[in-house]
N, CA, C and O atoms as a GROMACS GRO file, in nm:
protein
  376
    1UNK      N    1  -2.047  -0.921   1.924
    1UNK     CA    2  -1.940  -1.015   1.956
    1UNK      C    3  -1.927  -1.116   1.843
    1UNK      O    4  -2.027  -1.164   1.790
    2UNK      N    5  -1.807  -1.149   1.808
    2UNK     CA    6  -1.777  -1.242   1.700
    2UNK      C    7  -1.800  -1.386   1.745
    2UNK      O    8  -1.765  -1.424   1.857
    3UNK      N    9  -1.860  -1.463   1.657
    3UNK     CA   10  -1.884  -1.604   1.683
    3UNK      C   11  -1.754  -1.681   1.666
    3UNK      O   12  -1.707  -1.699   1.553
    4UNK      N   13  -1.694  -1.727   1.775
    4UNK     CA   14  -1.565  -1.794   1.769
    4UNK      C   15  -1.573  -1.933   1.708
    4UNK      O   16  -1.472  -1.989   1.667
    5UNK      N   17  -1.694  -1.989   1.701
    5UNK     CA   18  -1.708  -2.122   1.644
    5UNK      C   19  -1.704  -2.119   1.492
    5UNK      O   20  -1.685  -2.223   1.428
    6UNK      N   21  -1.721  -2.003   1.433
    6UNK     CA   22  -1.719  -1.990   1.288
    6UNK      C   23  -1.576  -1.978   1.240
    6UNK      O   24  -1.506  -1.882   1.275
    7UNK      N   25  -1.531  -2.073   1.161
    7UNK     CA   26  -1.394  -2.075   1.110
    7UNK      C   27  -1.395  -2.048   0.961
    7UNK      O   28  -1.492  -2.077   0.893
    8UNK      N   29  -1.286  -1.991   0.911
    8UNK     CA   30  -1.280  -1.966   0.767
    8UNK      C   31  -1.274  -2.098   0.690
    8UNK      O   32  -1.219  -2.197   0.737
    9UNK      N   33  -1.334  -2.094   0.571
    9UNK     CA   34  -1.332  -2.214   0.486
    9UNK      C   35  -1.193  -2.233   0.427
    9UNK      O   36  -1.109  -2.142   0.430
   10UNK      N   37  -1.170  -2.351   0.374
   10UNK     CA   38  -1.042  -2.380   0.309
   10UNK      C   39  -1.021  -2.285   0.192
   10UNK      O   40  -0.909  -2.240   0.166
   11UNK      N   41  -1.129  -2.255   0.120
   11UNK     CA   42  -1.120  -2.163   0.006
   11UNK      C   43  -1.080  -2.023   0.053
   11UNK      O   44  -0.996  -1.958  -0.010
   12UNK      N   45  -1.139  -1.976   0.162
   12UNK     CA   46  -1.104  -1.844   0.215
   12UNK      C   47  -0.957  -1.840   0.259
   12UNK      O   48  -0.888  -1.741   0.236
   13UNK      N   49  -0.912  -1.945   0.320
   13UNK     CA   50  -0.772  -1.952   0.363
   13UNK      C   51  -0.680  -1.945   0.243
   13UNK      O   52  -0.578  -1.877   0.248
   14UNK      N   53  -0.713  -2.014   0.135
   14UNK     CA   54  -0.631  -2.011   0.014
   14UNK      C   55  -0.627  -1.870  -0.046
   14UNK      O   56  -0.522  -1.824  -0.089
   15UNK      N   57  -0.741  -1.804  -0.047
   15UNK     CA   58  -0.747  -1.668  -0.101
   15UNK      C   59  -0.657  -1.576  -0.020
   15UNK      O   60  -0.579  -1.499  -0.076
   16UNK      N   61  -0.667  -1.583   0.112
   16UNK     CA   62  -0.585  -1.497   0.198
   16UNK      C   63  -0.437  -1.532   0.186
   16UNK      O   64  -0.351  -1.444   0.194
   17UNK      N   65  -0.407  -1.659   0.168
   17UNK     CA   66  -0.267  -1.701   0.156
   17UNK      C   67  -0.203  -1.644   0.030
   17UNK      O   68  -0.082  -1.622   0.027
   18UNK      N   69  -0.282  -1.622  -0.075
   18UNK     CA   70  -0.230  -1.570  -0.201
   18UNK      C   71  -0.211  -1.418  -0.198
   18UNK      O   72  -0.139  -1.363  -0.281
   19UNK      N   73  -0.275  -1.353  -0.105
   19UNK     CA   74  -0.265  -1.206  -0.098
   19UNK      C   75  -0.123  -1.164  -0.062
   19UNK      O   76  -0.050  -1.237   0.006
   20UNK      N   77  -0.088  -1.047  -0.108
   20UNK     CA   78   0.042  -0.990  -0.071
   20UNK      C   79   0.046  -0.961   0.078
   20UNK      O   80  -0.058  -0.945   0.142
   21UNK      N   81   0.164  -0.954   0.131
   21UNK     CA   82   0.179  -0.930   0.275
   21UNK      C   83   0.215  -0.786   0.305
   21UNK      O   84   0.277  -0.757   0.408
   22UNK      N   85   0.178  -0.695   0.215
   22UNK     CA   86   0.213  -0.556   0.237
   22UNK      C   87   0.124  -0.487   0.338
   22UNK      O   88   0.153  -0.374   0.378
   23UNK      N   89   0.016  -0.552   0.382
   23UNK     CA   90  -0.081  -0.488   0.472
   23UNK      C   91  -0.018  -0.427   0.595
   23UNK      O   92  -0.045  -0.311   0.626
   24UNK      N   93   0.064  -0.502   0.665
   24UNK     CA   94   0.124  -0.449   0.787
   24UNK      C   95   0.226  -0.342   0.753
   24UNK      O   96   0.239  -0.243   0.826
   25UNK      N   97   0.297  -0.359   0.643
   25UNK     CA   98   0.394  -0.258   0.600
   25UNK      C   99   0.323  -0.128   0.568
   25UNK      O  100   0.369  -0.019   0.604
   26UNK      N  101   0.210  -0.139   0.501
   26UNK     CA  102   0.127  -0.026   0.465
   26UNK      C  103   0.080   0.048   0.591
   26UNK      O  104   0.086   0.170   0.598
   27UNK      N  105   0.035  -0.027   0.688
   27UNK     CA  106  -0.015   0.032   0.813
   27UNK      C  107   0.097   0.094   0.895
   27UNK      O  108   0.079   0.202   0.952
   28UNK      N  109   0.212   0.029   0.900
   28UNK     CA  110   0.326   0.083   0.974
   28UNK      C  111   0.372   0.214   0.909
   28UNK      O  112   0.401   0.311   0.978
   29UNK      N  113   0.378   0.216   0.776
   29UNK     CA  114   0.418   0.338   0.705
   29UNK      C  115   0.323   0.453   0.738
   29UNK      O  116   0.367   0.566   0.762
   30UNK      N  117   0.195   0.424   0.741
   30UNK     CA  118   0.096   0.527   0.773
   30UNK      C  119   0.114   0.578   0.914
   30UNK      O  120   0.117   0.699   0.938
   31UNK      N  121   0.128   0.487   1.008
   31UNK     CA  122   0.146   0.526   1.149
   31UNK      C  123   0.271   0.611   1.167
   31UNK      O  124   0.268   0.714   1.234
   32UNK      N  125   0.380   0.569   1.106
   32UNK     CA  126   0.506   0.644   1.120
   32UNK      C  127   0.496   0.782   1.057
   32UNK      O  128   0.549   0.880   1.110
   33UNK      N  129   0.429   0.791   0.943
   33UNK     CA  130   0.410   0.922   0.879
   33UNK      C  131   0.327   1.013   0.970
   33UNK      O  132   0.359   1.131   0.986
   34UNK      N  133   0.223   0.959   1.029
   34UNK     CA  134   0.139   1.038   1.120
   34UNK      C  135   0.215   1.082   1.244
   34UNK      O  136   0.188   1.188   1.300
   35UNK      N  137   0.310   1.000   1.286
   35UNK     CA  138   0.390   1.034   1.404
   35UNK      C  139   0.505   1.129   1.369
   35UNK      O  140   0.574   1.178   1.458
   36UNK      N  141   0.525   1.153   1.240
   36UNK     CA  142   0.629   1.246   1.199
   36UNK      C  143   0.766   1.185   1.178
   36UNK      O  144   0.864   1.257   1.165
   37UNK      N  145   0.774   1.052   1.175
   37UNK     CA  146   0.902   0.985   1.155
   37UNK      C  147   0.923   0.965   1.005
   37UNK      O  148   0.892   0.859   0.949
   38UNK      N  149   0.977   1.067   0.944
   38UNK     CA  150   0.993   1.071   0.799
   38UNK      C  151   1.076   0.954   0.745
   38UNK      O  152   1.034   0.887   0.650
   39UNK      N  153   1.192   0.930   0.802
   39UNK     CA  154   1.282   0.826   0.750
   39UNK      C  155   1.220   0.687   0.758
   39UNK      O  156   1.224   0.611   0.661
   40UNK      N  157   1.163   0.655   0.872
   40UNK     CA  158   1.103   0.522   0.888
   40UNK      C  159   0.977   0.508   0.803
   40UNK      O  160   0.949   0.400   0.751
   41UNK      N  161   0.901   0.615   0.788
   41UNK     CA  162   0.781   0.610   0.704
   41UNK      C  163   0.820   0.580   0.559
   41UNK      O  164   0.756   0.498   0.493
   42UNK      N  165   0.925   0.645   0.510
   42UNK     CA  166   0.974   0.619   0.374
   42UNK      C  167   1.021   0.474   0.362
   42UNK      O  168   0.991   0.406   0.263
   43UNK      N  169   1.094   0.428   0.461
   43UNK     CA  170   1.144   0.290   0.459
   43UNK      C  171   1.028   0.190   0.448
   43UNK      O  172   1.030   0.102   0.363
   44UNK      N  173   0.928   0.205   0.532
   44UNK     CA  174   0.815   0.112   0.534
   44UNK      C  175   0.726   0.130   0.411
   44UNK      O  176   0.670   0.032   0.361
   45UNK      N  177   0.712   0.250   0.363
   45UNK     CA  178   0.635   0.273   0.242
   45UNK      C  179   0.704   0.208   0.123
   45UNK      O  180   0.638   0.148   0.038
   46UNK      N  181   0.833   0.219   0.117
   46UNK     CA  182   0.910   0.154   0.011
   46UNK      C  183   0.891   0.003   0.016
   46UNK      O  184   0.874  -0.060  -0.089
   47UNK      N  185   0.894  -0.055   0.134
   47UNK     CA  186   0.872  -0.200   0.149
   47UNK      C  187   0.732  -0.237   0.102
   47UNK      O  188   0.714  -0.337   0.031
   48UNK      N  189   0.632  -0.159   0.141
   48UNK     CA  190   0.494  -0.189   0.104
   48UNK      C  191   0.477  -0.189  -0.048
   48UNK      O  192   0.417  -0.280  -0.104
   49UNK      N  193   0.530  -0.087  -0.112
   49UNK     CA  194   0.516  -0.077  -0.257
   49UNK      C  195   0.596  -0.187  -0.326
   49UNK      O  196   0.549  -0.246  -0.424
   50UNK      N  197   0.713  -0.216  -0.276
   50UNK     CA  198   0.794  -0.325  -0.333
   50UNK      C  199   0.719  -0.458  -0.326
   50UNK      O  200   0.731  -0.542  -0.415
   51UNK      N  201   0.642  -0.476  -0.218
   51UNK     CA  202   0.569  -0.601  -0.201
   51UNK      C  203   0.430  -0.599  -0.264
   51UNK      O  204   0.350  -0.691  -0.244
   52UNK      N  205   0.401  -0.493  -0.339
   52UNK     CA  206   0.279  -0.493  -0.420
   52UNK      C  207   0.166  -0.404  -0.375
   52UNK      O  208   0.055  -0.415  -0.428
   53UNK      N  209   0.187  -0.318  -0.280
   53UNK     CA  210   0.080  -0.228  -0.235
   53UNK      C  211   0.048  -0.127  -0.344
   53UNK      O  212   0.133  -0.043  -0.376
   54UNK      N  213  -0.071  -0.132  -0.401
   54UNK     CA  214  -0.106  -0.044  -0.513
   54UNK      C  215  -0.191   0.074  -0.468
   54UNK      O  216  -0.292   0.104  -0.532
   55UNK      N  217  -0.154   0.140  -0.363
   55UNK     CA  218  -0.245   0.232  -0.298
   55UNK      C  219  -0.211   0.379  -0.321
   55UNK      O  220  -0.189   0.453  -0.225
   56UNK      N  221  -0.205   0.421  -0.446
   56UNK     CA  222  -0.167   0.558  -0.480
   56UNK      C  223  -0.253   0.661  -0.407
   56UNK      O  224  -0.200   0.755  -0.348
   57UNK      N  225  -0.383   0.645  -0.411
   57UNK     CA  226  -0.473   0.744  -0.350
   57UNK      C  227  -0.445   0.758  -0.201
   57UNK      O  228  -0.446   0.869  -0.148
   58UNK      N  229  -0.422   0.648  -0.133
   58UNK     CA  230  -0.393   0.653   0.011
   58UNK      C  231  -0.260   0.721   0.038
   58UNK      O  232  -0.249   0.806   0.126
   59UNK      N  233  -0.159   0.682  -0.039
   59UNK     CA  234  -0.025   0.736  -0.016
   59UNK      C  235  -0.015   0.883  -0.055
   59UNK      O  236   0.074   0.954  -0.008
   60UNK      N  237  -0.106   0.928  -0.139
   60UNK     CA  238  -0.108   1.067  -0.180
   60UNK      C  239  -0.198   1.151  -0.089
   60UNK      O  240  -0.215   1.271  -0.112
   61UNK      N  241  -0.254   1.090   0.013
   61UNK     CA  242  -0.346   1.159   0.104
   61UNK      C  243  -0.269   1.240   0.208
   61UNK      O  244  -0.147   1.233   0.217
   62UNK      N  245  -0.344   1.314   0.286
   62UNK     CA  246  -0.283   1.396   0.392
   62UNK      C  247  -0.218   1.314   0.502
   62UNK      O  248  -0.142   1.368   0.582
   63UNK      N  249  -0.246   1.185   0.508
   63UNK     CA  250  -0.179   1.101   0.606
   63UNK      C  251  -0.027   1.102   0.585
   63UNK      O  252   0.051   1.084   0.678
   64UNK      N  253   0.012   1.126   0.461
   64UNK     CA  254   0.154   1.124   0.424
   64UNK      C  255   0.207   1.264   0.391
   64UNK      O  256   0.311   1.277   0.326
   65UNK      N  257   0.138   1.367   0.435
   65UNK     CA  258   0.178   1.503   0.398
   65UNK      C  259   0.318   1.539   0.447
   65UNK      O  260   0.385   1.622   0.386
   66UNK      N  261   0.363   1.479   0.554
   66UNK     CA  262   0.499   1.506   0.604
   66UNK      C  263   0.605   1.464   0.503
   66UNK      O  264   0.718   1.513   0.507
   67UNK      N  265   0.570   1.373   0.412
   67UNK     CA  266   0.666   1.322   0.315
   67UNK      C  267   0.670   1.403   0.186
   67UNK      O  268   0.760   1.386   0.104
   68UNK      N  269   0.573   1.491   0.168
   68UNK     CA  270   0.568   1.569   0.044
   68UNK      C  271   0.696   1.650   0.028
   68UNK      O  272   0.747   1.711   0.122
   69UNK      N  273   0.745   1.648  -0.094
   69UNK     CA  274   0.868   1.719  -0.124
   69UNK      C  275   0.993   1.632  -0.112
   69UNK      O  276   1.099   1.669  -0.162
   70UNK      N  277   0.981   1.517  -0.046
   70UNK     CA  278   1.094   1.424  -0.037
   70UNK      C  279   1.103   1.350  -0.170
   70UNK      O  280   1.007   1.286  -0.212
   71UNK      N  281   1.218   1.357  -0.236
   71UNK     CA  282   1.231   1.293  -0.368
   71UNK      C  283   1.200   1.144  -0.367
   71UNK      O  284   1.149   1.091  -0.465
   72UNK      N  285   1.230   1.076  -0.258
   72UNK     CA  286   1.202   0.931  -0.251
   72UNK      C  287   1.052   0.907  -0.251
   72UNK      O  288   1.004   0.814  -0.315
   73UNK      N  289   0.979   0.989  -0.180
   73UNK     CA  290   0.832   0.980  -0.175
   73UNK      C  291   0.773   1.013  -0.312
   73UNK      O  292   0.685   0.942  -0.361
   74UNK      N  293   0.820   1.119  -0.371
   74UNK     CA  294   0.770   1.160  -0.503
   74UNK      C  295   0.796   1.051  -0.606
   74UNK      O  296   0.715   1.028  -0.696
   75UNK      N  297   0.910   0.984  -0.595
   75UNK     CA  298   0.943   0.874  -0.687
   75UNK      C  299   0.844   0.758  -0.670
   75UNK      O  300   0.802   0.698  -0.769
   76UNK      N  301   0.809   0.728  -0.547
   76UNK     CA  302   0.711   0.621  -0.520
   76UNK      C  303   0.577   0.656  -0.583
   76UNK      O  304   0.515   0.573  -0.649
   77UNK      N  305   0.531   0.780  -0.562
   77UNK     CA  306   0.403   0.822  -0.620
   77UNK      C  307   0.406   0.817  -0.772
   77UNK      O  308   0.310   0.774  -0.834
   78UNK      N  309   0.516   0.861  -0.831
   78UNK     CA  310   0.530   0.857  -0.977
   78UNK      C  311   0.526   0.714  -1.028
   78UNK      O  312   0.460   0.685  -1.128
   79UNK      N  313   0.595   0.625  -0.958
   79UNK     CA  314   0.596   0.484  -0.997
   79UNK      C  315   0.455   0.426  -0.992
   79UNK      O  316   0.413   0.358  -1.086
   80UNK      N  317   0.383   0.452  -0.885
   80UNK     CA  318   0.247   0.400  -0.873
   80UNK      C  319   0.154   0.460  -0.978
   80UNK      O  320   0.070   0.390  -1.034
   81UNK      N  321   0.169   0.588  -1.004
   81UNK     CA  322   0.086   0.654  -1.105
   81UNK      C  323   0.115   0.597  -1.243
   81UNK      O  324   0.023   0.574  -1.322
   82UNK      N  325   0.242   0.574  -1.273
   82UNK     CA  326   0.279   0.515  -1.402
   82UNK      C  327   0.219   0.376  -1.419
   82UNK      O  328   0.168   0.342  -1.525
   83UNK      N  329   0.226   0.296  -1.313
   83UNK     CA  330   0.169   0.160  -1.318
   83UNK      C  331   0.019   0.166  -1.341
   83UNK      O  332  -0.036   0.089  -1.419
   84UNK      N  333  -0.047   0.258  -1.272
   84UNK     CA  334  -0.192   0.272  -1.286
   84UNK      C  335  -0.228   0.318  -1.428
   84UNK      O  336  -0.323   0.267  -1.488
   85UNK      N  337  -0.153   0.413  -1.480
   85UNK     CA  338  -0.177   0.463  -1.615
   85UNK      C  339  -0.160   0.350  -1.717
   85UNK      O  340  -0.239   0.341  -1.812
   86UNK      N  341  -0.060   0.266  -1.699
   86UNK     CA  342  -0.035   0.154  -1.790
   86UNK      C  343  -0.152   0.055  -1.784
   86UNK      O  344  -0.196   0.006  -1.888
   87UNK      N  345  -0.200   0.026  -1.666
   87UNK     CA  346  -0.313  -0.066  -1.652
   87UNK      C  347  -0.439  -0.009  -1.718
   87UNK      O  348  -0.512  -0.082  -1.784
   88UNK      N  349  -0.462   0.120  -1.699
   88UNK     CA  350  -0.579   0.183  -1.763
   88UNK      C  351  -0.569   0.171  -1.914
   88UNK      O  352  -0.669   0.145  -1.981
   89UNK      N  353  -0.449   0.191  -1.968
   89UNK     CA  354  -0.430   0.182  -2.114
   89UNK      C  355  -0.457   0.039  -2.163
   89UNK      O  356  -0.519   0.020  -2.268
   90UNK      N  357  -0.411  -0.058  -2.089
   90UNK     CA  358  -0.433  -0.199  -2.127
   90UNK      C  359  -0.581  -0.235  -2.124
   90UNK      O  360  -0.629  -0.308  -2.209
   91UNK      N  361  -0.651  -0.184  -2.025
   91UNK     CA  362  -0.794  -0.212  -2.013
   91UNK      C  363  -0.872  -0.145  -2.124
   91UNK      O  364  -0.970  -0.200  -2.174
   92UNK      N  365  -0.830  -0.025  -2.161
   92UNK     CA  366  -0.901   0.053  -2.263
   92UNK      C  367  -0.870   0.008  -2.404
   92UNK      O  368  -0.944   0.041  -2.497
   93UNK      N  369  -0.762  -0.067  -2.422
   93UNK     CA  370  -0.720  -0.108  -2.556
   93UNK      C  371  -0.826  -0.200  -2.617
   93UNK      O  372  -0.883  -0.286  -2.550
   94UNK      N  373  -0.852  -0.180  -2.747
   94UNK     CA  374  -0.952  -0.265  -2.814
   94UNK      C  375  -0.908  -0.407  -2.831
   94UNK      O  376  -0.983  -0.489  -2.885
   0.00000   0.00000   0.00000
């Protein structure tokens, strides 16, 4: 059982406040994909990525297999892969 008397510190609250709000969008997209609602899953996945969700491995998993072959989904994966590749290049640069 969680100790209800323990509250987050001011620093923890600031950290969470700075985080992107794509979490619920990410979860809704996953749920909709699992339920087979292709259109809504794409809509919510697009929102999540637009708001900064960098989750290529998750979005490329079998949770989203219903979306495979959809050009909008493939475009999202390509965009995320390109961003990741660019970051790797920047990190590797001397």
